[in-house]
N, C-alpha and C positions, 0 to 999 in steps of 0.2 A: 410790294411786300406780300400781298395776297398771291401773286404769281409764284413767288419762291415757295410759299407754303404748299401750293398745289403740286409743284414739282417734287417737293420732299415727300408728300403723301403718296404720289404715284410711285416713287422709288421704293417706299416701304411696302406697298402692295405687291410689286414685282418680286421683292425679296421673299415675302411670305409665300407667294405662289411657287417659287422655286423650291422652297422647303417642303411644300406639300407634294410635289412631283419630283422625287429624287431621280437622278440620272442612273439608268441601269448599268451595272458594271458588266464586263465581259464574263466574269465567273457566274453571275446570276443568270445571264442569258443562256450559258451553256447548261446549267442545271435545269432550267426550264425546258430546254429542248430534250434533255435526257428523260424528264418526266413524261413528255409527250410520246417519246419513243417507247417508254415503259408501258404505256397503255396499249400500244400495238402488241408488245410482247405478252401482255396479260391475256389478250384475245387468243393469241397463239397458244398460250399456256392452258387456257380453258379447253381448246380443241384437243391438245395433247392429253390433258387430264381425262377427258371423256374417252379417248381412244385407249388409254391405260385401263380405265374402268371396264371397258368392253373386253379387253384382253384378260383381265382378272376374272370376269364373269365366265368367259369361255373356258378358262382353266378350271374354275370351280365346277362348271357343268360337266366337263370331261371326267373330273375326279368322282363326281356323284354318279355318273353313268357307270363308271368302273365299279364303284361300291355296290350299285344295284345289280350289276352282272354277277359279282361274287356272291351276293345275297341269294340270287336265284340258284346258283350252282350249289351253295350250301344247303338250301332248302331241298333241292332234288336229291343230294347225297344223303341227307338225313331221313328222307321219306321213302327210300328205296330199300332193296335187299331184304333185311330182316323184317321190316314192317310189312312189305309186300307178301312175304312168306306167311306171316301171321294172318294177314287179311285173306289170302287164298285158302288157308286151312280153315279158318273160322267160317268163311263163306260156304265152303263145302259142308261143314258140320251143320250150319243153320239150314241149308237147303235140304239136307237129309232129315233133320228134325221136323221141318215144316211139311215135307213130303209124307212123313209117317203119321201126321196128325189125323185124328178122326173127326175133328170139328174145329172151326175157327169162330171164336166168340167175339163179337164187336161190343165194346164198352163205351159208354159216354157218361159224362157228368159224375154223379156220385157212385156209379158202379165200379169205378176205379178207385179203390180205397185200401187202407192198411189191412183190413180183414181179408180181402182177396189175395193180396200179396202174401199174407201169412198162410193162406190155403195152398198157394203155389209152392211155397217153401216146404210146407209139410209133405206135399205130394212128392216132390223130387227126393226128399230124404227117405220116405217110405219106399219108393221105387228102388233107390240105391240099396237100402237094407234088404229088401226082398231078393235082389240079384246077388247079394253077398251071402245068402243062406247056403249051407253046405248041401252037396248032392243035388237031387232033383227037386228039392223043396223050392228053390228059387225059380223053377220052371212051372210051378203049379198054375193052372189057369185061374185068373181072377178078373172078372169083368171090370171091376173098378180100376185095376192097374192097367188094363189094356185100353182104357179110354185115354187118348192123347189129345189134349186141347191146347190151342194157342189163343192168345188174347190180343186183340187189336184195339189200341186206344190212341187216338191222335196219329202222330207220325211214328208210333212205336208198335212193334210186334214182340210179345213176350211169350217165350216157350220154355219147355223143360229140356235140358241137355243131360247127357250121360254124366255120371259121377256126382250126383247131387248138386248140379249147377243150374242156375237160371240164366237164360240168354235173352238179351234185349237187342233187337235189330231196329235201328233208326233209319227211316226212309226220308231223305231230304228232297226238297223240290224248289223250283223257282218259276214264277209265272205259270203255275199249274203244270210244269214239265218236270218229270223225275230227274233227280241228280244222284249223288253218291249214296251208298249204303254204309252205315257205320255200325259197329258191334261193341257190346259190352257184356262181359261174362262175370256173374257174381257167384260166389261160393261161400260155404261155411262148413265147419267140421260137424256140427250137429244143428238141429232145429233151434236149440236154445242159445247157441252162440251167435255172435254178430257176424254179418256178412262182410266180405272184402272183395275188391276188384281183382279177379284172377288175371284177366287180360282184356285188352280192348284195341280197337282200330281207329280211335279218335286221333286226329293230328296232335303231335307232341306238344305244340304250342298252346293248346287249349287246356285249361286247368282241371283235368279230370281227377288227378291225385289230390289236389287241394280240396275239391268238392267231396271226395271220398272221406277225407279227414274231418271235414266240417259237418257233413250231412248223413253219410251212410249209416253210421251206428245209431244215430238219434232219429232219423227220418228217412228210411230207405226209399219210400215212395217219392218223396221230394227230390232225392238224389237222382232217381231214374228220370223224373220229369225235367230236372235241371239240365242233365246231359243232353236230352232231346232238344231243349231250347238252345243250348250252347252250339250244337252242330248246325241246327237250322239257321240260327242267326249268322254264323260264320259263312255258310253257303250263300245266304241272302246278300250279305255285304260284298262278298267276292264276286257274285254274279252281277251285282249293280256296277261294279268297276269294269267288269268285262263288257257289259252292255254299253257303258260310256265309251269305251275304246272302239267298239263297233260303230256307234252312232257318230262320233266326232273324232275319228282317228286322225284325219288330216289337220284338225284344228288343235289337237292336244300337243303341247310341248313336253316338258318334263312331267313325269308321273311317279309318285312314290307312295308305297303303302307298307304297313307293318305286316308281319306274317298272319295275324288274325284279322287283318283289315279293320282294326279299330282306330287306326290313324291313317288318313288318306289326304294326300296333297297333290295337286296337279295344276298345270297352267293351260289356259285356253287362249288361243289367238283369235280375237273377235274384232273385225274391222280394223280400226286404228289403235287398238288397245291390246295389252296382254293382261289377262285376268287370272289372278292367283286364287285358288280355292283351297281352304284348309278345313278338314272335318275331324272332329274328335268324338268318340263314343264313350259314354260314362262307364259302361260295363260291356262284357262280351256277349250278353244276350240281347243287346239293343240292335235294332235295324235302322233307327233314325239317329242322326248325330245330336248330341246335346250341346256342342259348341262348334260354331262355324265362323270362319273369317273369309270374307271375299273382298279383294281389292282390285281396282282397275288401274293399270299403268299406261298412260298415253305415250308409249315409247315411240311409235312411228311418227305421230304428229309432232312431237318435240324435235325429232331429228330433221323433219322437213323445215321446221321454223328455226333451226339452229343458227343459220346465217343472220337472219334478222335479229334474233335475240342477242347474238354476239355484237352486232353493229350497235344495238342500243347500249350495250355495255361500254363501247368506245366513247359514247357521248356522255358517260358518267352515270347512266341509269343502272340499277342493280341487275345482275344476271338472274333471269327467271328460270328456275329449274322445274322439271316435271314432278308433280306431287301426286302420289296414288290417292284414289278416291275410294272410300269404304262404301260398299254397296249393301246397306242394311236390309233392303227389301229382298235381295238375293239370299242373304243369310237366313232371313225368316222363312223363305220358301224351302230352303234345304233342310231346315229343322222340322218342317211339317210335311214334306214329300220325300219319297225315296230319291236317290241320287240322279237317275236319269230324268225323272219328272221335274225335279227342282232345277236341273241344268237346262232342260228344254224350256221351262218357264222363263228363265233368265235370258236365254238366247232369243226367244220370241219377243221379249221386252226390248232387247237391243235392236232387233230388226225394226220394230215400230219406231223407236227413237231415232234410228239412223235415217229412216225415210221421211221423218218430219222436216 
């Protein structure tokens, strides 16, 4: 009796085991094999996706280079012909006026003020009125009128021009080396009327006319100073970019800048990374950026490790993609140093880190 109970219990156990382990059907096995094949296709798909991304990047890069080329052509077209004729004419006029001066007065600090500017305005109008007198009266000798003075203050030379006009010549420099000269001519119908900008040789993309509307009628001295700051800051930013190209020409990939150089973006190829640098200047009289972004992209290292990464993906592990690293220390350096110094600081840091 006990033997039959044991046999019955054994049969029940075998039946339950068979229920727990169902027999695989041919359809289930086929679907399982297709899933395994699909993983291999996924790996191939990742490679194809990366290749497509590279192709799209190359296309975007080519389009950007074409835009930059057209940008340079437009800038050259806008800055030649009539502007060059104005520059050459004004340059000759300023040279003649400065050659005819009897003294050059250097000013500093409080010596350059509204009172002096009013004196200069009065003098140019009195000289114009004297020359407009009929007959020989305009040729009468007068020691006061034969004194021709120019005034040097900072990067500005202020002189009297024919026709009751005041000329300001701005002398720009970079690293103590002279750069371009820019001119601005102010005029007014009488001493009591407000002055206007008759003509100038400042690049068209710098806001001289806006400054005229905002400042000239209310604070002429501030207008004159502001234009000087404007052209000097423009030359400073431009020359910083030129120096970067000289120092790191082979390491620079794409480079973009706006006409006034208040937006600058470029790529540096450093060791196994591509470093993107983006600089923004709050206003056009700034020589240091107010907003910087620096990211390091480990492009080359990720490509070298692509095979092992994809193999890990076959085993079911998630695909690890290259993620850019934000370099806060480089951003701080660029906000406190000029562009060549800040970039040199960053590259020096990368050399030390790479050798560790």
